[in-house]
N, C-alpha and C positions, 0 to 999 in steps of 0.2 A: 366632216373629215376628222379622223382620229388624231390625237396629238402624237408627235414623233417621240419615240422612246429610245433613248440611247442605252446600250448595254453598259453595265457597271464594270469598270476595269478591275482586274484582279488586284487583291491587296497583298503586298509583299509579306513573306513569312517572318522577316526580321523586325517587324514593328514592335515597339515596347509593349510589354504585357500589361493588360488592364488590371487595376486594383481589384482584389477579391470582391469588394462590395459593388463593383460596377459590372461584373460579369453577368451574363444571362441575357436572354432575348428581351427586347423592348425597352431597355434602359437608355434614355436619350438625355444628354446633358446640353443645356443651353449655357454657353460660356458666360454671358452677361448675368444670367440669373443664378447659376449654380457655382461659378468659380470666381469671377472678378470681385474684388473688394472683400473677399472672405478671409477670415483669420486662418493662418497656417499654424498648426500645432505639431510638435515633434512627437516621437514615439512615447514619451512620458506625459503627453497632454500639456506640455509647457508651451505657451504662446511664443512663436518665433518671429513672425512678421505678418503683414497682410499681402494678399495676392494683387499685384497691380496690373499685370499684363500676361499674355501667353505668347510663346513662340510656337506657331502652327506651321507644320511642314507638309508638303505633298508626299504622296507615296514614293516618288523618285528622289526625295530629299531636298527639293527646292522649296523656297518660301511660297506660301499660298498667295495667289494673285486674283483668282476668281472663285466663286462659290461652286463651280461646276466640277472641280477636281476633288478626288478623294483625299482627305487630309487627316492628320492626327496631331495631338498636342505633344510636343517634344520637351518643352521646358516651361516651368513657372518662372515669371520674372517679377522681381521686386526691387525697390531701390528708392532713391531720393526723388520722388515725383510731386511733392507738395507744391513747389514753386511752379512747375509746368502745369499743374491742374489749376492754379490760381491765375497765372498769366498766359496760359496757352502754350502750345508747342509740345515737344516731346524730348525727354532726356536723351543724351547720346547713348549709343549702344554700349559703350565702355562703362557706363555708370550702373547698368543693370546687374543685379545679383541673380544668377541663374541656378535654379533648382531642377534637377532632372525629373521628368514625369515618372520615371521608374521608381523614384523614392516615395511616390504617393501610394498610400494604402487604403484611404477612404475619402469619399467626398460626401459630406453631410452638411450640417450647419456650419462646420469648419472643414478645411482641407487638412487631413491628417497624414503625416509623413511616417515612414518606417525607420527613420534615422534620428539621432539626437541633434538638437538645435545648436549645441555648443560647437559642433564641427562645421557648421555652415557659415559662410561669409555674411549671411543676412543678419546675424546677431552682433556684428562687430561694434556697432554704435552703442547698443545697450551694454555690452561688456565694457567698452571704454568709459561710458558714463558711470557705471557701477564702480569701476576701479579708480577713476580719477576725480569724480565729483562726489558721489554718494559716500564713498569710503572716507572722505575728508570731513564729513559732517559728524559731530559727536554722536556716537551710538550707531553710525552707519555701517559698521563692519560686522555686526551680529544680528541674528534673528531675534526680534523682540518676543517671539512665541514663548 
């Protein structure tokens, strides 16, 4: 007996555009292998944060519940997840910093964005440390270069 084949539902036209490096037939991304825990770089190749999770939606805009529905990555999620990785659980949704998938321009060794990192909420901790801690250390306000 042959296996039952279900027709693939149509993909809506308003899905986010794929980054240029990901276009073309045959490119498949495994989220765990190619995306999660990767460094996120801004348009100037400056490190922004690491990718902790993904928001994956179905074609009709709902959250993915089974692997049988067509789905797409809507947002990259990052945030304070160290404690939850050590002790278990998951941070509340309000603690995630969300970066739209539309800002992604390349997925390689790192995930590259087409925007500057300074404008993202993901860098607020680094900016605060730079301005309030490092700047108070003698010589911390200038580039030693």
